[in-house]
N, CA, C and O atoms as CSV, one atom per row, in Angstrom:
chain,resi,resn,atom,element,x,y,z
A,1,MET,N,N,152.999,79.086,-122.998
A,1,MET,CA,C,153.076,79.372,-124.078
A,1,MET,C,C,152.506,78.243,-125.050
A,1,MET,O,O,152.561,77.051,-124.747
A,2,ASP,N,N,151.943,78.720,-126.262
A,2,ASP,CA,C,151.428,77.393,-126.844
A,2,ASP,C,C,153.009,77.285,-127.971
A,2,ASP,O,O,153.787,78.233,-128.076
A,3,GLU,N,N,153.228,75.716,-128.826
A,3,GLU,CA,C,154.098,75.850,-129.201
A,3,GLU,C,C,154.050,77.218,-130.611
A,3,GLU,O,O,155.100,77.850,-130.719
A,4,SER,N,N,153.273,77.479,-131.270
A,4,SER,CA,C,153.278,78.490,-132.450
A,4,SER,C,C,154.119,79.325,-132.223
A,4,SER,O,O,155.051,79.707,-132.930
A,5,ALA,N,N,153.623,79.806,-130.637
A,5,ALA,CA,C,154.305,81.493,-129.650
A,5,ALA,C,C,155.928,81.467,-130.383
A,5,ALA,O,O,156.486,82.348,-131.037
A,6,VAL,N,N,156.539,79.735,-129.883
A,6,VAL,CA,C,157.944,79.906,-129.821
A,6,VAL,C,C,158.561,78.746,-130.812
A,6,VAL,O,O,159.359,77.832,-130.605
A,7,ILE,N,N,157.802,79.210,-132.044
A,7,ILE,CA,C,158.325,78.062,-133.377
A,7,ILE,C,C,159.609,79.243,-133.787
A,7,ILE,O,O,160.707,78.712,-133.950
A,8,LEU,N,N,159.569,80.825,-133.971
A,8,LEU,CA,C,160.344,81.614,-133.908
A,8,LEU,C,C,161.524,81.929,-133.073
A,8,LEU,O,O,162.625,82.043,-133.611
A,9,LYS,N,N,161.362,82.090,-131.698
A,9,LYS,CA,C,161.885,81.939,-131.059
A,9,LYS,C,C,163.344,81.038,-130.309
A,9,LYS,O,O,163.360,80.359,-129.282
A,10,TRP,N,N,164.481,81.359,-131.276
A,10,TRP,CA,C,165.845,80.840,-131.452
A,10,TRP,C,C,166.901,81.715,-131.696
A,10,TRP,O,O,166.730,82.345,-132.740
A,11,GLY,N,N,167.986,81.992,-131.071
A,11,GLY,CA,C,169.442,82.545,-131.869
A,11,GLY,C,C,168.767,83.810,-131.341
A,11,GLY,O,O,168.197,84.391,-132.264
A,12,LEU,N,N,168.636,84.457,-130.118
A,12,LEU,CA,C,168.258,85.240,-129.243
A,12,LEU,C,C,169.658,86.097,-129.730
A,12,LEU,O,O,170.781,85.614,-129.588
A,13,HIS,N,N,169.472,87.114,-130.180
A,13,HIS,CA,C,170.077,87.909,-130.952
A,13,HIS,C,C,170.100,89.574,-130.183
A,13,HIS,O,O,171.201,89.761,-129.664
A,14,TYR,N,N,169.178,90.734,-130.017
A,14,TYR,CA,C,169.460,91.008,-128.928
A,14,TYR,C,C,168.661,91.498,-127.811
A,14,TYR,O,O,167.724,90.702,-127.870
A,15,GLN,N,N,168.356,92.402,-126.667
A,15,GLN,CA,C,167.057,92.997,-125.824
A,15,GLN,C,C,166.832,94.362,-126.320
A,15,GLN,O,O,167.716,95.087,-126.777
A,16,VAL,N,N,165.330,94.727,-126.175
A,16,VAL,CA,C,164.937,95.940,-126.311
A,16,VAL,C,C,164.206,96.461,-125.087
A,16,VAL,O,O,163.130,95.895,-124.889
A,17,VAL,N,N,164.472,97.220,-124.392
A,17,VAL,CA,C,163.706,96.807,-122.823
A,17,VAL,C,C,163.160,96.660,-122.287
A,17,VAL,O,O,162.147,97.176,-121.814
A,18,GLY,N,N,164.033,95.388,-122.150
A,18,GLY,CA,C,163.896,93.996,-121.338
A,18,GLY,C,C,163.170,93.116,-122.393
A,18,GLY,O,O,162.623,92.381,-121.571
A,19,TYR,N,N,162.763,92.647,-123.557
A,19,TYR,CA,C,162.046,92.066,-124.265
A,19,TYR,C,C,163.201,91.791,-125.142
A,19,TYR,O,O,164.061,92.539,-125.606
A,20,ASP,N,N,162.953,90.261,-125.269
A,20,ASP,CA,C,163.898,89.379,-126.534
A,20,ASP,C,C,163.690,89.827,-127.821
A,20,ASP,O,O,162.579,90.311,-128.042
A,21,VAL,N,N,164.661,89.776,-128.922
A,21,VAL,CA,C,165.057,89.942,-130.126
A,21,VAL,C,C,165.073,88.990,-130.804
A,21,VAL,O,O,166.203,88.538,-130.621
A,22,TRP,N,N,164.439,88.190,-131.663
A,22,TRP,CA,C,165.179,86.714,-131.799
A,22,TRP,C,C,165.602,86.573,-133.125
A,22,TRP,O,O,164.906,87.167,-133.948
A,23,LEU,N,N,166.941,85.692,-133.715
A,23,LEU,CA,C,167.042,85.851,-135.188
A,23,LEU,C,C,166.008,85.280,-135.937
A,23,LEU,O,O,165.725,85.741,-137.043
A,24,GLY,N,N,165.374,84.262,-135.424
A,24,GLY,CA,C,164.336,83.922,-136.111
A,24,GLY,C,C,163.525,84.705,-136.769
A,24,GLY,O,O,163.428,84.746,-137.995
A,25,GLU,N,N,162.556,85.733,-135.524
A,25,GLU,CA,C,161.810,86.458,-136.129
A,25,GLU,C,C,162.251,87.668,-137.319
A,25,GLU,O,O,161.653,88.046,-138.326
A,26,MET,N,N,163.341,88.011,-136.821
A,26,MET,CA,C,164.395,88.914,-137.429
A,26,MET,C,C,164.382,88.592,-139.645
A,26,MET,O,O,164.336,89.240,-140.691
A,27,LEU,N,N,164.477,86.847,-139.035
A,27,LEU,CA,C,164.281,86.269,-140.345
A,27,LEU,C,C,163.253,86.688,-141.386
A,27,LEU,O,O,163.304,87.299,-142.453
A,28,LEU,N,N,162.144,86.022,-140.534
A,28,LEU,CA,C,160.730,86.378,-140.848
A,28,LEU,C,C,160.407,87.600,-141.620
A,28,LEU,O,O,159.718,87.783,-142.624
A,29,ALA,N,N,161.054,88.327,-140.916
A,29,ALA,CA,C,160.590,90.108,-141.255
A,29,ALA,C,C,161.361,90.664,-142.229
A,29,ALA,O,O,161.073,91.756,-142.719
A,30,MET,N,N,162.827,89.685,-142.744
A,30,MET,CA,C,163.327,90.687,-143.426
A,30,MET,C,C,163.000,89.703,-144.959
A,30,MET,O,O,162.963,90.249,-146.061
A,31,GLY,N,N,162.824,88.477,-144.801
A,31,GLY,CA,C,162.555,87.716,-145.999
A,31,GLY,C,C,161.222,88.521,-146.715
A,31,GLY,O,O,161.195,88.843,-147.903
A,32,ILE,N,N,159.819,88.844,-145.457
A,32,ILE,CA,C,159.041,89.489,-146.259
A,32,ILE,C,C,159.238,90.917,-146.615
A,32,ILE,O,O,158.309,91.512,-147.161
A,33,LEU,N,N,160.411,91.558,-146.347
A,33,LEU,CA,C,160.805,93.019,-146.909
A,33,LEU,C,C,161.238,92.510,-148.286
A,33,LEU,O,O,160.929,93.035,-149.357
A,34,ILE,N,N,162.178,91.155,-148.078
A,34,ILE,CA,C,162.905,91.563,-149.165
A,34,ILE,C,C,161.779,90.601,-150.366
A,34,ILE,O,O,162.269,90.485,-151.490
A,35,LEU,N,N,160.764,90.134,-150.218
A,35,LEU,CA,C,159.697,89.574,-151.040
A,35,LEU,C,C,158.800,91.154,-151.417
A,35,LEU,O,O,158.161,91.245,-152.465
A,36,PHE,N,N,158.845,91.866,-150.804
A,36,PHE,CA,C,157.845,93.269,-150.964
A,36,PHE,C,C,159.181,94.094,-151.961
A,36,PHE,O,O,159.080,94.982,-152.807
A,37,GLY,N,N,159.986,93.611,-151.611
A,37,GLY,CA,C,161.565,94.739,-152.622
A,37,GLY,C,C,161.202,93.958,-153.895
A,37,GLY,O,O,160.775,94.693,-154.786
A,38,ILE,N,N,161.258,92.791,-154.172
A,38,ILE,CA,C,161.433,92.109,-155.381
A,38,ILE,C,C,160.396,92.477,-156.428
A,38,ILE,O,O,160.555,92.559,-157.646
A,39,LEU,N,N,158.968,92.745,-155.486
A,39,LEU,CA,C,157.889,93.001,-156.087
A,39,LEU,C,C,157.953,94.406,-156.540
A,39,LEU,O,O,157.623,94.770,-157.669
A,40,ASN,N,N,158.347,95.093,-155.704
A,40,ASN,CA,C,158.264,96.873,-156.174
A,40,ASN,C,C,159.021,96.416,-157.463
A,40,ASN,O,O,158.552,96.789,-158.538
A,41,ILE,N,N,160.311,95.532,-157.458
A,41,ILE,CA,C,161.273,95.980,-158.697
A,41,ILE,C,C,160.669,95.619,-160.143
A,41,ILE,O,O,160.938,96.143,-161.224
A,42,LEU,N,N,159.617,94.387,-159.803
A,42,LEU,CA,C,158.802,93.924,-161.051
A,42,LEU,C,C,157.779,94.768,-161.720
A,42,LEU,O,O,157.192,94.617,-162.791
A,43,GLY,N,N,157.718,95.701,-160.806
A,43,GLY,CA,C,156.399,96.764,-162.019
A,43,GLY,C,C,155.665,97.740,-160.259
A,43,GLY,O,O,155.310,97.270,-159.179
A,44,VAL,N,N,155.713,98.828,-160.652
A,44,VAL,CA,C,154.391,99.797,-159.522
A,44,VAL,C,C,153.425,99.059,-159.690
A,44,VAL,O,O,153.249,98.278,-158.755
A,45,LYS,N,N,152.646,98.979,-160.598
A,45,LYS,CA,C,151.373,98.539,-160.534
A,45,LYS,C,C,151.044,97.061,-160.219
A,45,LYS,O,O,149.972,96.896,-159.636
A,46,LYS,N,N,151.823,95.880,-160.518
A,46,LYS,CA,C,151.551,95.226,-159.260
A,46,LYS,C,C,151.371,95.443,-157.880
A,46,LYS,O,O,150.454,95.065,-157.150
A,47,ALA,N,N,152.709,96.323,-157.545
A,47,ALA,CA,C,153.041,96.297,-156.243
A,47,ALA,C,C,151.714,96.985,-155.511
A,47,ALA,O,O,151.339,96.683,-154.378
A,48,GLY,N,N,151.098,97.933,-156.342
A,48,GLY,CA,C,150.262,98.748,-156.038
A,48,GLY,C,C,148.853,97.803,-156.029
A,48,GLY,O,O,148.056,98.158,-155.161
A,49,ILE,N,N,148.396,96.574,-156.921
A,49,ILE,CA,C,147.014,95.905,-156.457
A,49,ILE,C,C,147.740,95.075,-155.380
A,49,ILE,O,O,147.206,95.479,-154.347
A,50,VAL,N,N,148.764,94.031,-154.981
A,50,VAL,CA,C,149.407,93.784,-154.131
A,50,VAL,C,C,149.121,94.446,-152.778
A,50,VAL,O,O,148.761,93.834,-151.772
A,51,GLN,N,N,149.317,95.723,-152.866
A,51,GLN,CA,C,149.152,96.674,-151.207
A,51,GLN,C,C,147.881,96.804,-151.132
A,51,GLN,O,O,147.344,97.079,-150.059
A,52,THR,N,N,146.973,96.571,-152.618
A,52,THR,CA,C,145.363,97.367,-151.918
A,52,THR,C,C,145.006,96.056,-151.644
A,52,THR,O,O,144.160,96.023,-150.750
A,53,ILE,N,N,145.362,94.807,-152.122
A,53,ILE,CA,C,144.711,93.675,-151.570
A,53,ILE,C,C,144.803,93.843,-150.168
A,53,ILE,O,O,143.722,93.899,-149.581
A,54,LEU,N,N,145.888,93.942,-149.457
A,54,LEU,CA,C,146.687,93.562,-148.358
A,54,LEU,C,C,145.791,94.772,-147.250
A,54,LEU,O,O,145.442,94.667,-146.074
A,55,ALA,N,N,145.690,95.525,-147.922
A,55,ALA,CA,C,145.413,96.774,-147.354
A,55,ALA,C,C,143.611,96.470,-146.636
A,55,ALA,O,O,143.074,96.606,-145.536
A,56,ALA,N,N,143.188,96.004,-148.022
A,56,ALA,CA,C,141.599,95.489,-148.189
A,56,ALA,C,C,141.025,94.403,-147.067
A,56,ALA,O,O,139.989,94.569,-146.423
A,57,LEU,N,N,142.048,93.088,-146.955
A,57,LEU,CA,C,141.495,92.028,-146.397
A,57,LEU,C,C,142.565,92.521,-144.668
A,57,LEU,O,O,142.808,91.500,-144.025
A,58,LEU,N,N,143.036,93.622,-144.103
A,58,LEU,CA,C,143.255,94.188,-143.225
A,58,LEU,C,C,142.338,94.906,-142.517
A,58,LEU,O,O,142.313,94.832,-141.289
A,59,GLY,N,N,141.155,95.977,-143.474
A,59,GLY,CA,C,140.817,96.271,-143.052
A,59,GLY,C,C,139.346,95.598,-142.536
A,59,GLY,O,O,138.605,95.861,-141.589
A,60,ILE,N,N,139.276,94.292,-143.967
A,60,ILE,CA,C,137.628,93.384,-143.733
A,60,ILE,C,C,138.480,92.874,-141.992
A,60,ILE,O,O,137.721,93.167,-141.068
A,61,SER,N,N,139.221,92.512,-141.721
A,61,SER,CA,C,140.017,91.949,-140.683
A,61,SER,C,C,139.402,92.570,-139.403
A,61,SER,O,O,138.825,91.928,-138.525
A,62,VAL,N,N,139.603,93.897,-139.422
A,62,VAL,CA,C,139.500,94.577,-138.603
A,62,VAL,C,C,138.019,94.867,-137.865
A,62,VAL,O,O,137.889,94.961,-136.644
A,63,VAL,N,N,137.084,94.973,-138.700
A,63,VAL,CA,C,135.939,94.980,-138.786
A,63,VAL,C,C,135.385,93.967,-138.644
A,63,VAL,O,O,134.344,94.023,-137.991
A,64,THR,N,N,135.747,92.853,-139.087
A,64,THR,CA,C,135.583,90.958,-138.403
A,64,THR,C,C,135.034,91.202,-136.755
A,64,THR,O,O,133.996,91.346,-136.109
A,65,LEU,N,N,136.927,91.117,-136.552
A,65,LEU,CA,C,137.142,91.086,-135.244
A,65,LEU,C,C,136.374,92.162,-134.443
A,65,LEU,O,O,136.244,91.835,-133.264
A,66,THR,N,N,135.812,93.399,-134.773
A,66,THR,CA,C,135.455,94.124,-134.040
A,66,THR,C,C,134.273,93.687,-134.203
A,66,THR,O,O,134.099,93.071,-133.151
A,67,ILE,N,N,132.710,93.510,-135.201
A,67,ILE,CA,C,131.891,92.624,-134.527
A,67,ILE,C,C,131.843,91.885,-134.101
A,67,ILE,O,O,130.908,91.751,-133.311
A,68,ALA,N,N,132.799,90.814,-134.271
A,68,ALA,CA,C,132.522,89.658,-133.444
A,68,ALA,C,C,132.789,89.717,-131.974
A,68,ALA,O,O,132.461,88.848,-131.166
A,69,ALA,N,N,133.573,91.106,-131.648
A,69,ALA,CA,C,133.687,90.965,-130.379
A,69,ALA,C,C,132.575,91.834,-129.624
A,69,ALA,O,O,132.572,92.050,-128.412
A,70,LEU,N,N,131.732,92.243,-130.447
A,70,LEU,CA,C,130.882,93.045,-129.613
A,70,LEU,C,C,129.629,92.356,-129.731
A,70,LEU,O,O,128.622,92.679,-129.102
A,71,VAL,N,N,129.713,91.258,-130.666
A,71,VAL,CA,C,128.436,90.340,-130.421
A,71,VAL,C,C,128.761,88.996,-129.667
A,71,VAL,O,O,127.755,88.312,-129.478
A,72,SER,N,N,130.078,88.400,-129.138
A,72,SER,CA,C,130.188,87.896,-128.605
A,72,SER,C,C,129.601,87.953,-126.728
A,72,SER,O,O,129.725,88.897,-125.948
A,73,SER,N,N,128.894,86.418,-126.441
A,73,SER,CA,C,128.649,86.454,-125.013
A,73,SER,C,C,129.646,86.174,-124.019
A,73,SER,O,O,129.627,85.813,-122.842
A,74,LYS,N,N,130.322,86.392,-124.674
A,74,LYS,CA,C,132.029,86.820,-123.809
A,74,LYS,C,C,132.110,87.994,-123.520
A,74,LYS,O,O,132.846,88.201,-122.555
A,75,THR,N,N,131.514,89.124,-124.095
A,75,THR,CA,C,132.091,90.019,-124.235
A,75,THR,C,C,131.978,90.436,-122.636
A,75,THR,O,O,131.119,90.052,-121.842
A,76,SER,N,N,133.208,91.428,-122.363
A,76,SER,CA,C,133.535,92.115,-121.053
A,76,SER,C,C,134.559,93.467,-120.754
A,76,SER,O,O,135.749,93.440,-121.068
A,77,LEU,N,N,134.017,94.451,-120.208
A,77,LEU,CA,C,134.805,95.392,-120.326
A,77,LEU,C,C,136.383,94.782,-119.644
A,77,LEU,O,O,137.530,94.945,-120.060
A,78,ALA,N,N,135.925,94.127,-118.593
A,78,ALA,CA,C,137.364,93.757,-118.518
A,78,ALA,C,C,138.430,92.857,-119.302
A,78,ALA,O,O,139.174,92.098,-118.681
A,79,ASN,N,N,138.464,92.964,-120.533
A,79,ASN,CA,C,138.997,92.064,-120.874
A,79,ASN,C,C,139.878,93.503,-122.208
A,79,ASN,O,O,140.708,93.397,-123.111
A,80,MET,N,N,139.350,94.296,-121.812
A,80,MET,CA,C,139.858,95.934,-122.701
A,80,MET,C,C,141.229,96.072,-122.282
A,80,MET,O,O,141.886,96.663,-123.139
A,81,ALA,N,N,142.208,95.575,-120.783
A,81,ALA,CA,C,142.605,96.047,-120.128
A,81,ALA,C,C,143.924,94.940,-121.030
A,81,ALA,O,O,143.633,93.753,-121.178
A,82,PRO,N,N,144.980,95.338,-121.441
A,82,PRO,CA,C,146.108,94.446,-122.106
A,82,PRO,C,C,146.729,93.046,-121.629
A,82,PRO,O,O,147.276,93.110,-120.528
A,83,TRP,N,N,146.748,91.559,-122.374
A,83,TRP,CA,C,147.308,90.832,-121.451
A,83,TRP,C,C,148.489,90.714,-120.970
A,83,TRP,O,O,148.954,89.825,-120.256
A,84,TRP,N,N,148.930,91.587,-121.362
A,84,TRP,CA,C,150.874,91.602,-120.994
A,84,TRP,C,C,151.219,93.021,-120.275
A,84,TRP,O,O,152.367,93.417,-120.070
A,85,GLY,N,N,149.638,93.944,-119.814
A,85,GLY,CA,C,150.053,95.108,-118.842
A,85,GLY,C,C,150.381,95.965,-119.351
A,85,GLY,O,O,151.006,95.970,-120.411
A,86,PHE,N,N,149.986,97.037,-118.624
A,86,PHE,CA,C,150.911,98.456,-119.404
A,86,PHE,C,C,151.715,99.308,-118.171
A,86,PHE,O,O,151.479,99.568,-116.992
A,87,HIS,N,N,152.599,99.535,-118.957
A,87,HIS,CA,C,153.575,100.524,-118.525
A,87,HIS,C,C,154.447,101.283,-119.612
A,87,HIS,O,O,154.953,100.929,-120.676
A,88,LYS,N,N,154.407,102.704,-118.766
A,88,LYS,CA,C,154.559,103.753,-119.718
A,88,LYS,C,C,155.703,103.492,-120.497
A,88,LYS,O,O,155.757,103.683,-121.712
A,89,SER,N,N,157.056,102.845,-119.463
A,89,SER,CA,C,158.154,102.976,-120.035
A,89,SER,C,C,158.174,101.301,-121.142
A,89,SER,O,O,159.183,101.293,-121.847
A,90,ASP,N,N,157.527,100.389,-121.289
A,90,ASP,CA,C,157.383,99.491,-122.027
A,90,ASP,C,C,157.429,100.070,-123.666
A,90,ASP,O,O,156.626,100.931,-124.023
A,91,ALA,N,N,158.654,99.392,-124.795
A,91,ALA,CA,C,158.295,100.011,-125.959
A,91,ALA,C,C,158.295,98.843,-126.903
A,91,ALA,O,O,158.999,97.837,-126.815
A,92,ILE,N,N,157.509,99.093,-127.710
A,92,ILE,CA,C,157.742,97.990,-128.776
A,92,ILE,C,C,158.604,97.691,-129.759
A,92,ILE,O,O,158.582,98.448,-130.730
A,93,VAL,N,N,159.384,96.763,-129.772
A,93,VAL,CA,C,160.480,96.310,-130.982
A,93,VAL,C,C,159.857,96.720,-132.305
A,93,VAL,O,O,158.781,96.438,-132.833
A,94,PRO,N,N,161.343,97.815,-132.830
A,94,PRO,CA,C,160.907,98.268,-133.960
A,94,PRO,C,C,160.952,97.187,-135.107
A,94,PRO,O,O,161.879,96.392,-135.261
A,95,TRP,N,N,159.991,97.256,-135.770
A,95,TRP,CA,C,160.271,96.146,-137.259
A,95,TRP,C,C,160.418,96.336,-138.453
A,95,TRP,O,O,160.237,95.477,-139.316
A,96,ALA,N,N,160.814,97.651,-138.677
A,96,ALA,CA,C,161.195,98.091,-139.766
A,96,ALA,C,C,159.805,98.033,-141.215
A,96,ALA,O,O,159.777,97.905,-142.439
A,97,TYR,N,N,158.914,98.206,-140.164
A,97,TYR,CA,C,157.940,98.402,-141.019
A,97,TYR,C,C,157.412,99.132,-142.287
A,97,TYR,O,O,156.641,98.939,-143.227
A,98,VAL,N,N,158.446,100.295,-141.679
A,98,VAL,CA,C,157.906,101.114,-143.348
A,98,VAL,C,C,159.236,101.220,-143.961
A,98,VAL,O,O,160.324,100.925,-143.468
A,99,GLY,N,N,158.940,101.729,-145.211
A,99,GLY,CA,C,159.742,102.304,-146.130
A,99,GLY,C,C,158.580,101.291,-147.564
A,99,GLY,O,O,158.101,101.820,-148.567
A,100,PHE,N,N,158.469,100.155,-147.251
A,100,PHE,CA,C,158.111,98.961,-148.332
A,100,PHE,C,C,157.676,99.782,-149.920
A,100,PHE,O,O,158.069,99.627,-151.076
A,101,ASP,N,N,156.576,100.786,-149.198
A,101,ASP,CA,C,156.103,101.168,-149.896
A,101,ASP,C,C,156.462,102.270,-150.688
A,101,ASP,O,O,155.530,102.874,-151.218
A,102,THR,N,N,157.544,102.644,-150.875
A,102,THR,CA,C,158.202,104.136,-151.212
A,102,THR,C,C,157.881,104.658,-152.133
A,102,THR,O,O,157.333,105.749,-152.295
A,103,ILE,N,N,158.443,103.350,-153.315
A,103,ILE,CA,C,158.800,102.769,-154.876
A,103,ILE,C,C,157.594,103.657,-155.269
A,103,ILE,O,O,157.729,104.759,-155.801
A,104,PRO,N,N,156.495,103.133,-154.988
A,104,PRO,CA,C,154.933,103.344,-155.668
A,104,PRO,C,C,154.413,104.855,-155.505
A,104,PRO,O,O,153.938,105.548,-156.406
A,105,GLN,N,N,154.665,105.332,-153.737
A,105,GLN,CA,C,154.516,106.569,-153.677
A,105,GLN,C,C,155.314,107.543,-154.668
A,105,GLN,O,O,154.807,108.508,-155.239
A,106,ALA,N,N,156.487,107.179,-154.764
A,106,ALA,CA,C,157.580,108.445,-155.766
A,106,ALA,C,C,156.904,108.396,-157.438
A,106,ALA,O,O,156.831,109.366,-158.193
A,107,ALA,N,N,156.491,107.093,-157.712
A,107,ALA,CA,C,156.356,106.655,-159.232
A,107,ALA,C,C,155.271,107.855,-159.340
A,107,ALA,O,O,155.298,108.637,-160.291
A,108,GLU,N,N,154.035,107.975,-157.994
A,108,GLU,CA,C,152.902,108.471,-158.406
A,108,GLU,C,C,153.333,109.806,-157.836
A,108,GLU,O,O,152.272,110.431,-157.807
A,109,GLU,N,N,154.234,110.564,-157.387
A,109,GLU,CA,C,154.728,112.282,-157.070
A,109,GLU,C,C,155.543,112.837,-158.373
A,109,GLU,O,O,155.668,114.041,-158.597
A,110,PHE,N,N,156.055,111.858,-159.163
A,110,PHE,CA,C,156.733,112.093,-160.159
A,110,PHE,C,C,155.785,112.065,-161.359
A,110,PHE,O,O,154.571,111.875,-161.284
A,111,LYS,N,N,156.525,112.288,-162.532
A,111,LYS,CA,C,155.874,112.664,-163.635
A,111,LYS,C,C,156.576,112.071,-164.912
A,111,LYS,O,O,156.676,112.695,-165.968
A,112,PHE,N,N,157.150,110.535,-164.656
A,112,PHE,CA,C,157.576,110.103,-165.181
A,112,PHE,C,C,157.239,108.675,-165.564
A,112,PHE,O,O,156.169,108.268,-165.112
A,113,SER,N,N,158.122,107.620,-166.498
A,113,SER,CA,C,157.631,106.743,-166.939
A,113,SER,C,C,157.861,105.630,-165.289
A,113,SER,O,O,158.823,105.707,-164.525
A,114,TYR,N,N,156.681,104.707,-165.150
A,114,TYR,CA,C,156.819,104.051,-164.195
A,114,TYR,C,C,158.689,103.036,-163.967
A,114,TYR,O,O,159.444,102.863,-163.011
A,115,LYS,N,N,158.705,102.550,-165.703
A,115,LYS,CA,C,159.806,101.782,-165.730
A,115,LYS,C,C,161.283,102.848,-165.216
A,115,LYS,O,O,162.363,102.394,-164.839
A,116,LYS,N,N,160.998,104.013,-165.315
A,116,LYS,CA,C,162.315,104.427,-164.724
A,116,LYS,C,C,162.515,104.420,-163.063
A,116,LYS,O,O,163.625,104.479,-162.533
A,117,VAL,N,N,161.818,104.376,-162.662
A,117,VAL,CA,C,161.231,104.533,-161.195
A,117,VAL,C,C,162.021,103.507,-160.300
A,117,VAL,O,O,162.375,103.671,-159.133
A,118,SER,N,N,162.219,102.395,-161.120
A,118,SER,CA,C,163.592,101.571,-160.380
A,118,SER,C,C,165.013,101.289,-160.616
A,118,SER,O,O,165.657,100.634,-159.796
């Protein structure tokens, strides 16, 4: 395992289906969520712009990686299997990824001033 993979692995917090959840990883995730919360408080318009940019970057990244994988001389169907193995009992650790975009959604659905949303 390289050093970049272990930089956040400190302060073991708990385990989910045998996978360790580290305090360092949780603090990073909470920090990002707090930043999005502050951005939503500053204004729906600003939050919408940032979220549009991030969604566009995600789409561009997926397309770029797909093209790179298809044209690479090292491409092989053997690489389609996940490196960690696959077991139906495995679970993905919840990262609270859902919820940061609820303020812009609420502002869009209701017909009142953006200033009243927060």
